[in-house]
C-alpha positions in Angstrom: 129.1 149.1 54.8 130.8 147.0 53.9 131.6 145.4 57.6 127.9 144.7 58.5 127.5 142.4 55.6 130.5 140.9 56.6 129.4 140.3 59.8 126.2 138.9 58.4 128.1 136.5 56.5 130.5 135.4 59.7 127.6 134.8 61.5 125.3 132.9 58.7 128.6 130.7 58.4 129.1 130.3 62.2 125.3 129.4 62.5 125.7 127.0 59.3 129.2 125.7 61.3 127.2 124.9 64.3 124.2 123.0 62.8 126.6 120.8 61.0 128.0 120.0 64.7 124.5 119.3 66.4 123.6 116.7 63.1 123.3 113.4 64.3 125.6 110.8 62.7 124.0 108.5 60.6 125.5 105.8 62.1 123.9 106.7 65.7 120.7 108.1 64.0 120.5 104.5 61.7 120.7 102.1 65.0 118.8 104.4 67.1 115.7 104.6 63.9 116.0 100.6 64.2 115.7 100.1 67.7 112.9 102.9 68.1 111.1 101.2 65.5 112.1 97.7 67.0 110.4 98.8 70.4 107.3 100.5 68.1 106.4 97.2 67.2 107.0 95.3 70.2 104.4 98.0 71.9 101.7 97.9 68.8 102.2 94.0 69.7 101.6 94.2 73.4 98.7 96.8 72.9 96.8 94.4 70.0 97.7 91.1 72.7 95.9 92.8 75.6 99.1 93.3 77.7 99.5 97.2 77.4 97.1 99.7 78.9 94.4 96.5 79.4 92.1 96.8 81.9 90.9 93.5 83.9 89.1 94.3 86.5 85.5 93.4 87.2 82.6 95.4 88.8 80.8 93.8 91.6 77.0 93.7 91.5 75.6 96.8 92.7 72.0 98.2 93.4 69.7 99.3 90.5 67.8 102.1 91.5 68.6 104.2 88.6 68.0 101.8 86.1 64.4 102.3 84.3 61.8 99.5 85.2 61.2 99.0 81.7 64.8 98.4 80.9 64.7 96.0 84.1 61.8 94.0 83.1 62.5 94.6 79.4 64.0 92.9 76.4 68.0 92.3 75.7 68.0 94.7 73.0 68.2 98.1 74.7 67.8 101.4 72.5 69.2 105.0 74.6 70.1 107.1 71.5 68.2 110.1 71.2 68.0 110.0 75.1 65.3 107.2 74.7 65.3 104.5 77.0 63.6 101.8 75.3 64.2 97.9 74.8 63.1 94.9 72.5 62.2 91.6 72.0 63.1 89.4 69.4 60.1 88.0 67.5 59.1 84.2 68.3 60.5 81.3 66.4 63.4 83.6 65.4 66.8 83.0 67.1 69.8 85.4 67.0 73.0 83.5 67.7 75.8 85.6 68.9 79.4 85.0 69.9 81.2 86.8 71.6 85.0 87.8 71.7 86.6 86.5 68.5 87.5 86.0 65.9 89.7 83.2 66.6 92.1 81.5 64.2 91.2 77.8 65.1 87.1 78.1 66.1 86.1 81.1 64.3 86.5 79.5 61.2 84.3 76.2 62.7 81.7 77.9 63.7 81.4 79.6 60.3 81.6 76.3 58.6 78.5 74.9 60.8 76.5 78.2 59.8 77.2 77.9 56.5 76.3 74.3 56.1 73.1 75.1 58.1 72.5 78.3 56.1 72.3 80.4 59.4 73.1 83.9 60.3 74.6 85.1 63.3 76.0 87.9 65.3 79.8 88.2 66.1 80.6 90.8 68.7 84.3 90.9 68.4 86.9 92.6 70.2 89.5 95.2 68.3 92.2 93.3 69.7 91.3 90.0 67.8 89.9 91.8 64.5 93.2 93.6 64.2 95.3 90.7 63.8 92.6 88.1 61.9 91.0 90.6 59.5 90.6 87.9 57.2 87.7 86.1 59.5 86.0 89.6 60.1 86.0 89.7 55.9 84.8 86.3 55.8 81.7 87.0 58.4 80.2 89.8 56.2 80.6 88.1 53.1 78.4 85.2 54.4 76.0 87.2 55.3 76.5 87.7 59.4 76.5 90.9 61.6 79.5 91.9 63.1 79.5 94.1 66.6 81.3 96.1 68.9 82.5 94.5 72.3 85.7 97.3 73.2 89.1 97.3 71.9 90.8 95.3 74.8 87.8 93.9 76.8 88.0 96.2 79.8 85.2 96.6 82.0 83.2 99.9 80.9 81.5 100.8 84.3 85.6 101.5 85.5 86.3 103.5 82.6 86.2 107.5 81.8 84.4 108.4 78.7 87.3 109.4 77.0 88.5 105.8 77.5 85.2 104.8 76.3 85.4 106.6 73.1 88.9 105.2 72.6 87.6 101.8 73.5 85.2 102.1 70.8 86.9 103.9 68.4 89.8 101.8 67.8 87.2 98.8 67.5 85.5 100.3 64.7 88.9 101.2 63.0 90.0 97.3 63.5 86.3 96.7 61.6 87.1 99.6 59.1 90.6 97.7 58.4 89.1 94.2 58.4 86.0 94.8 56.4 85.8 98.2 55.1 82.2 98.6 57.2 81.4 100.4 60.8 78.4 99.2 63.1 75.9 100.4 65.1 75.8 97.3 67.4 77.6 97.2 70.8 77.8 94.5 73.4 79.4 95.4 76.9 82.1 93.0 78.0 81.0 91.0 81.4 77.0 92.2 79.9 74.3 89.2 81.1 71.0 89.8 81.2 68.7 93.6 81.1 67.5 92.4 84.7 71.3 92.4 85.6 71.5 96.3 84.3 73.2 98.4 87.8 73.5 102.1 88.9 76.8 100.9 87.5 76.6 99.7 84.1 73.4 101.8 83.3 75.8 105.3 83.0 77.4 103.3 80.6 74.8 102.0 78.4 73.2 105.6 78.7 76.5 107.2 77.2 76.7 104.5 74.5 73.2 105.1 72.8 74.5 109.2 73.0 77.2 107.6 70.8 74.5 106.3 68.3 75.2 102.3 69.6 72.5 99.9 70.0 73.3 97.7 73.2 72.5 94.0 72.7 72.7 91.7 75.9 71.2 88.5 75.9 68.0 87.1 77.2 69.3 82.9 76.5 73.2 82.1 77.8 74.5 78.8 76.7 76.8 78.9 79.3 79.2 77.0 76.6 82.7 78.9 78.4 82.0 76.5 81.6 82.4 73.5 79.0 79.4 71.4 80.3 79.2 68.7 77.6 77.3 69.1 74.0 73.6 68.3 75.7 73.6 70.9 78.3 74.7 73.5 76.1 71.8 72.9 73.7 69.5 72.5 76.9 70.4 76.0 78.2 70.2 77.8 74.5 67.2 76.0 73.6 64.1 78.8 74.4 60.7 78.1 76.1 57.6 77.8 74.1 58.7 78.8 71.2 59.9 82.6 71.8 62.4 84.3 70.5 65.9 84.6 71.8 69.3 86.4 71.8 71.5 83.5 72.5 74.8 83.9 74.3 77.9 81.4 72.3 81.5 82.0 72.3 83.7 81.4 69.3 86.8 82.4 71.6 88.6 82.3 74.6 89.8 79.0 74.9 88.9 75.6 73.3 85.5 75.7 72.0 85.0 72.3 70.6 82.0 71.4 72.4 80.6 74.7 71.3 80.9 73.8 68.1 79.4 70.1 68.3 76.9 71.5 70.1 75.7 74.1 67.2 75.9 71.0 64.7 73.1 69.5 66.8 71.5 72.7 67.8 70.9 74.5 64.4 68.9 71.5 62.4 67.1 70.5 65.4 65.6 74.0 66.4 65.2 74.2 62.2 63.0 71.5 62.4 60.5 73.2 65.3 60.3 76.1 63.0 62.9 78.5 64.1 64.7 80.6 62.0 68.2 82.0 62.6 68.9 85.3 61.8 71.0 88.6 61.9 69.6 91.0 64.6 68.3 93.8 62.3 66.8 90.6 60.1 65.0 89.5 62.7 63.6 92.9 64.2 63.0 93.8 60.2 65.2 96.9 60.8 67.9 98.4 58.4 71.4 96.6 58.2 73.8 97.4 61.4 76.3 97.7 58.8 77.5 101.2 57.0 80.3 101.1 54.2 83.6 102.8 55.0 85.0 105.1 52.6 87.5 107.9 51.9 90.0 108.9 55.0 88.4 106.5 57.4 89.0 103.6 55.3 92.8 104.4 54.9 93.0 104.6 58.1 91.7 101.2 59.2 93.9 100.1 56.4 96.8 101.4 57.6 95.9 99.9 61.0 95.6 96.5 59.7 99.4 96.7 57.6 100.4 97.7 60.6 99.2 95.4 63.0 100.3 92.6 60.6 103.9 94.2 60.3 104.2 94.3 64.0 102.9 90.9 64.3 105.6 89.3 61.9 108.2 91.4 62.8 107.6 90.4 66.2 107.6 86.8 65.3 111.1 87.1 63.8 112.5 89.0 66.8 111.3 85.9 68.8 112.6 83.7 66.4 116.1 85.5 66.7 115.6 85.7 70.4 115.5 81.7 70.5 118.3 81.8 68.4 120.3 84.2 70.2 119.5 82.1 73.8 120.6 78.7 71.5 123.9 80.6 70.4 124.6 82.1 73.5 124.3 78.6 75.6 126.1 76.8 72.8 128.9 79.0 73.1 129.3 79.1 77.1 128.9 75.5 77.0 131.5 74.8 74.3 133.8 77.6 76.1 133.2 75.7 79.4 134.2 72.7 78.0 136.9 72.9 75.8 138.7 75.6 77.4 139.3 73.4 80.4 139.7 70.5 77.6 142.9 73.0 76.7 143.7 73.6 80.1 144.1 70.7 81.0 146.5 69.5 78.2 148.7 72.4 78.4 149.2 72.4 81.9 149.7 68.9 82.5 153.1 67.8 83.8 155.9 67.3 81.1 153.3 68.9 78.2 155.6 70.3 75.2 155.2 71.2 72.2 158.3 69.4 70.3 162.0 70.5 70.9 162.8 73.6 72.5 162.8 76.7 70.6 166.3 78.8 71.4 166.9 80.3 67.8 166.5 84.0 67.6 163.5 85.6 66.3 162.4 88.7 64.7 160.0 91.2 66.5 158.0 93.6 64.3 156.9 96.7 65.5 154.3 98.9 63.1 154.1 102.0 64.0 152.1 105.2 62.9 152.6 108.2 65.2 153.2 106.0 68.3 155.8 108.7 70.2 154.0 108.6 73.1 154.2 104.5 73.7 157.0 103.1 71.6 159.8 104.0 73.9 157.9 102.0 76.5 157.3 99.2 73.7 161.0 99.0 72.8 162.3 99.1 76.1 159.8 95.9 77.3 161.8 94.1 74.2 164.7 94.8 75.4 164.0 92.9 78.7 162.8 90.0 76.7 164.7 86.4 78.0 164.3 85.3 74.0 167.5 86.3 71.8 165.7 88.8 69.4 166.0 91.6 66.8 163.5 94.3 66.8 162.3 96.0 63.8 160.2 99.6 64.3 158.3 100.1 60.9 157.3 103.7 60.7 154.8 104.1 58.6 154.7 107.3 57.8 154.5 109.1 61.1 154.8 112.8 61.8 155.1 112.8 65.5 158.7 111.8 65.3 158.2 108.2 66.5 161.4 106.8 64.3 163.7 110.0 65.7 162.8 108.1 69.2 163.9 105.2 68.6 166.8 106.2 67.1 167.7 108.0 69.7 167.4 105.1 72.4 170.5 104.0 70.8 169.4 100.1 71.5 171.5 97.1 70.2 169.5 95.2 67.7 166.7 97.8 67.3 166.5 98.8 63.4 164.2 101.3 62.3 162.6 101.2 58.7 161.2 103.9 57.2 158.6 104.2 54.6 155.4 106.7 53.5 152.5 106.1 54.9 151.0 102.5 53.4 149.0 101.2 55.9 149.9 98.2 58.4 150.0 95.3 56.3 152.4 96.8 54.1 154.9 98.4 57.3 154.4 94.7 58.3 155.3 93.1 54.8 158.0 95.4 54.7 159.2 94.3 58.2 159.1 90.4 56.6 161.3 91.5 53.6 164.0 93.2 56.4 163.5 90.6 59.0 166.6 88.1 59.5 165.5 85.0 61.0 162.8 82.8 60.7 160.4 83.0 63.2 158.3 86.1 63.5 156.7 88.1 66.5 154.3 91.0 65.3 153.2 93.2 68.0 151.4 97.0 68.1 153.0 99.8 69.0 151.3 100.7 72.2 151.8 97.2 73.4 154.3 95.9 76.3 155.4 92.6 76.4 156.8 90.7 79.6 160.8 89.4 79.5 159.3 86.1 79.1 156.6 86.8 76.4 158.5 86.2 73.4 160.3 82.7 74.2 156.5 81.4 75.6 155.0 82.6 72.3 157.5 81.0 70.1 157.9 77.4 71.7 154.7 75.9 70.2 156.8 76.1 67.1 158.6 72.9 68.0 155.9 71.5 66.3 156.6 71.2 62.6 152.7 71.6 61.9 152.4 75.3 63.8 152.5 78.2 61.3 150.9 80.7 63.9 150.3 81.3 67.4 148.6 83.6 69.1 149.3 85.5 72.3 147.6 86.3 75.3 146.8 89.6 75.0 145.0 91.3 78.1 144.2 95.6 78.8 146.7 97.5 80.9 144.6 100.2 81.5 142.0 98.9 83.5 141.3 101.5 85.7 138.6 103.2 84.3 134.6 101.8 83.8 135.3 101.5 79.9 139.0 99.8 80.8 137.2 97.0 83.1 134.7 96.5 80.6 137.2 95.8 77.6 139.2 93.4 80.5 136.4 91.3 81.5 135.9 90.9 77.4 139.5 90.5 76.7 139.8 87.5 79.3 136.5 86.1 78.8 135.7 87.1 74.7 139.0 86.7 73.6 141.2 84.3 75.4 138.5 82.1 76.5 137.4 81.7 73.3 141.0 81.2 71.6 141.2 78.1 74.0 138.4 76.6 72.3 139.0 77.8 69.0 142.9 76.2 69.1 140.6 72.8 70.6 138.7 72.8 67.5 141.3 73.7 65.2 139.8 76.8 64.0 141.5 79.8 65.6 140.3 82.8 63.5 142.6 85.7 64.7 146.0 86.1 66.0 145.8 89.1 67.9 148.2 92.1 66.0 149.0 93.0 69.9 150.9 89.6 70.5 151.6 87.2 67.6 153.9 85.0 65.9 154.3 83.5 63.0 156.9 80.9 60.6 158.0 82.6 57.7 157.9 79.8 55.5 153.9 79.5 55.9 153.5 84.1 55.7 155.5 83.1 52.3 153.4 80.4 51.3 150.4 82.6 51.7 151.5 85.6 50.3 152.2 87.5 53.6 149.9 90.2 54.8 146.9 91.3 52.8 145.4 94.6 51.9 141.8 93.4 51.1 140.5 93.9 54.5 140.8 96.0 57.3 141.3 92.8 59.9 144.9 91.7 58.1 145.2 89.5 61.6 142.0 87.4 60.7 142.7 87.2 57.3 146.2 86.1 57.6 145.0 84.0 60.0 141.8 82.0 57.8 144.8 82.1 55.1 146.7 79.8 57.5 144.1 77.5 58.1 143.5 77.3 54.3 147.0 76.2 53.9 146.8 73.3 56.4 148.7 75.0 59.0 148.4 74.4 62.3 147.2 77.8 64.5 147.4 77.2 68.2 147.1 79.5 71.5 150.1 80.3 73.8 148.4 81.5 77.2 151.8 82.2 79.2 152.6 84.6 76.1 151.1 87.6 77.8 151.3 91.0 76.3 149.7 94.3 77.8 148.1 96.6 75.7 146.3 99.7 75.5 142.7 99.8 75.2 140.6 102.6 74.1 139.7 105.1 76.7 136.9 106.7 75.4 133.7 105.8 73.4 134.6 107.1 70.4 137.8 105.4 70.2 136.2 101.9 71.7 133.7 102.9 68.5 136.5 103.6 65.7 138.4 100.2 67.0 135.2 97.9 67.4 134.3 99.4 63.7 137.3 98.3 61.9 137.3 95.3 63.9 133.9 94.3 63.2 133.7 95.4 59.4 137.1 93.9 58.6 135.4 90.1 60.3 132.8 90.6 57.7 135.2 91.0 54.8 137.5 88.3 55.8 135.0 85.5 56.2 133.6 87.2 53.1 136.9 86.4 51.1 137.8 83.1 52.6 134.0 81.7 51.6 135.3 79.6 49.0 136.7 77.5 51.5 133.3 76.2 52.3 133.2 74.3 49.3 136.9 73.1 48.9 138.8 70.2 49.6 141.5 69.3 52.1 142.4 71.6 55.1 140.9 74.4 53.7 137.6 72.8 53.6 137.7 71.8 57.1 138.5 75.4 58.0 135.6 76.5 55.8 132.7 74.1 56.9 133.9 74.2 60.7 136.1 77.8 61.3 133.5 80.1 59.3 130.5 78.8 60.6 131.8 79.1 64.3 133.0 82.9 63.3 129.8 83.6 61.7 127.4 82.6 64.4 129.7 83.6 67.3 131.4 86.8 65.9 128.7 88.5 63.8 125.4 87.2 64.3 125.4 86.3 67.9 126.3 89.8 69.2 124.0 91.7 66.5 121.1 89.8 67.9 122.5 89.8 71.4 120.7 93.3 71.9 117.0 91.2 71.7 118.2 89.9 75.2 118.1 93.4 76.7 115.1 94.4 74.2 112.4 92.0 75.3 113.9 92.2 79.3 112.9 96.2 78.8 109.5 95.0 77.8 108.9 92.1 80.2 110.0 94.5 83.0 107.3 97.2 82.2 104.4 95.4 80.8 105.1 91.7 81.9 105.5 89.3 82.9 108.2 90.8 85.3 109.0 88.1 87.3 109.8 85.5 85.2 111.4 88.2 82.8 113.8 89.3 85.5 114.6 85.7 86.9 115.1 84.5 82.9 117.8 87.5 82.5 119.5 86.5 85.9 119.7 82.9 84.7 121.5 84.4 81.6 123.8 86.6 83.7 124.8 83.9 86.1 125.7 81.9 83.3 127.7 84.4 81.9 128.8 85.1 85.4 130.4 81.5 86.1 131.6 81.7 82.3 133.7 85.2 83.4 134.9 83.7 86.7 136.1 80.2 85.0 137.8 82.5 82.4 139.6 84.8 85.1 140.9 82.0 86.9 142.6 80.2 84.1 144.5 83.6 83.7 145.0 83.7 87.4 143.0 87.4 87.2 141.5 89.3 90.5 137.8 88.6 90.6 137.3 92.0 91.3 136.9 93.9 88.0 133.7 91.0 87.4 131.6 93.4 89.7 130.5 95.4 86.4 129.7 92.4 84.3 126.0 93.3 84.8 126.3 96.7 83.8 129.0 95.7 81.1 126.2 93.3 79.6 123.6 96.2 79.8 125.2 98.8 78.5 128.6 97.8 76.5 126.7 95.0 74.5 124.7 97.5 73.2 127.3 99.7 71.6 128.9 96.6 70.2 125.3 96.1 68.7 125.6 99.3 67.2 128.7 99.1 66.1 127.9 95.8 64.1 125.0 97.5 62.8 126.8 100.3 60.9 129.6 97.5 59.9 126.5 95.8 58.2 125.5 99.0 56.9 129.0 99.7 55.6 129.2 96.2 54.0 125.9 96.2 52.2 126.6 99.7 50.9 129.9 98.8 49.7 131.9 101.4 51.7 135.3 101.2 52.5 137.5 102.4 55.7 141.3 103.0 56.0 143.1 101.7 58.9 142.4 104.3 61.5 144.8 105.7 64.1 143.7 105.8 67.9 144.9 108.5 70.3 147.2 106.6 72.7 148.4 107.9 76.0 151.4 105.4 76.7 150.3 104.5 80.2 150.7 101.2 80.1 153.5 98.8 81.2 154.6 95.6 82.3 153.9 94.2 85.8 157.0 95.0 87.8 157.0 98.8 86.7 158.8 100.7 83.6 162.3 98.5 81.6 165.0 100.5 83.1 166.5 103.3 80.2 170.1 101.8 79.1 172.3 103.0 77.3 175.2 101.6 74.7 177.3 102.6 71.9 175.7 102.8 68.4 175.8 99.8 65.9 175.2 98.9 62.8 172.3 97.0 63.5 170.0 100.5 64.3 171.3 101.8 60.9 167.7 102.8 58.9 166.6 100.8 55.9 165.9 102.6 53.2 
């Protein structure tokens, strides 16, 4: 009997294990939720701005054979409730002013001020979109004794709509009123309505259905035609009824410039009051119960929640629009600076006779920190053996478990030493190498990188200038045949190397790449060597160099070929570490903002540039694609696509210029549009995860990426060399 129980436990364990595997990682879930919430806010804003689900069609005139004569010949108040078809007129010397399409944040307050000044009441037929956005004005209407009626939510011609859509327009309009003022109303005015005698066979069925839902339909019998802006005198003339008769007067408090309406109202009210007219609500004029009913309970909570969400969507979208403007300025500014300053840098270093100073010919030490680099280390070391510059090579094995150190020792190469240590991380490995290096100039490279024969010589020439403390080389992607590799190739050539030219001219190079960089030993000793405080030890040491007063420059001809991640997971891990480490380095060196001397110059120039271009800009960049998607789907489609293509064209120009400077083939730029759509989103999620990690105080370790060892320098693999053993390759304890 024990076996079935054991099988059940095993099955339960398997299910739990499968559930854990299916669980979405937080690093994916949280950014996805942020993206979904952002799109939801945009959709909600689009809905209340009549950009989504709006129907702007208008029905042409039709026959009126089905409309009862008592309606066509009757008054402007039409009652089709309970199966009736009756209408009413407003009594003599009673005027009901009605204002359509509001509330408007500019003109509705002015209209309310004039009405209050002359002790007049009116009826405001509000749309749900405007009431949702400006609930305080609806509340003011109710507080000051005016009546509010429905004018649908999105202002469609209801004769085109189904009963389901009509119900939706009414319920959403009532929801907005409930949230804005805690009421519901029984008054309704159809969009695009006119006099009662304009009712036709298309609009009459709608009026009947509206009555069956409990609403009183209110049209008008006196049209001021203020929307035409005919002038104050003409508005007054058209709004004045003949012979002291009562009337429902149509005006507008929204939909454009209404200054003529406000001016006409300020004269119209006292003039007709002096003639004995009273300006009342509709129910006051008809002697009927108020059209307003208080809303309580769940309906009130729903309305309040709706108004809150609309307000949140307006505010969040406003912030997103500011973010879009910021990223637009940053992107254009960065491109302009890159183009101008990169051209200046290229012109300076490529002019005939240019030199950094006396030629650097003395031997240098090359440090290769290695952790489980068995697949790559032989190619790396052999590429160094082909160097045209005299070097010694120190491979620091940081506790590898795959025989990395044994592979190097078995190669039997001259001037190559292996230093073993327990796993302590890359900064500790580099510091161990610095302590064992014999020469004053130290070159650092990764264990998966291959140098060209001229790389070391080109990399160390800037040290002919005694002010130079560190040099950044030209890191290139060696495995660029895959789509991910091609995207990283574009990023390296355009985003990294073009940036380094710009930062070189500005004197604030943020990072010496770990794949190919060189340092003056005395400079390293003055700043305390490689620090373990951040995950981006290369960025950290570079910023420390600037703060100590050293120049950091870029050597474009010092090319190194590195193996870029070949899977999304590997790319994620690498960029996560880079992004988080860069944030750590910025925070660590934040005091440079207020210091004097070289540190202050870097702090007030370099840190803002790095923060804006390497942290803020990539984090905001997806807004371009979010608004692109929104604009393509909901409009204005043409302008949106043109704007996005314009940004892409600017990027393409910069990329083509960068490829030309690096003498790269332009064919890889074919994937640039797809890179901008997909690759940037991945970088956005990585940056967001880095922000979350930073804000929550999380820490990461030095992560190892899986390597394939496929990268070779141009010209093929370095030939194998066999030499006798020397004392130089004796392991150092």
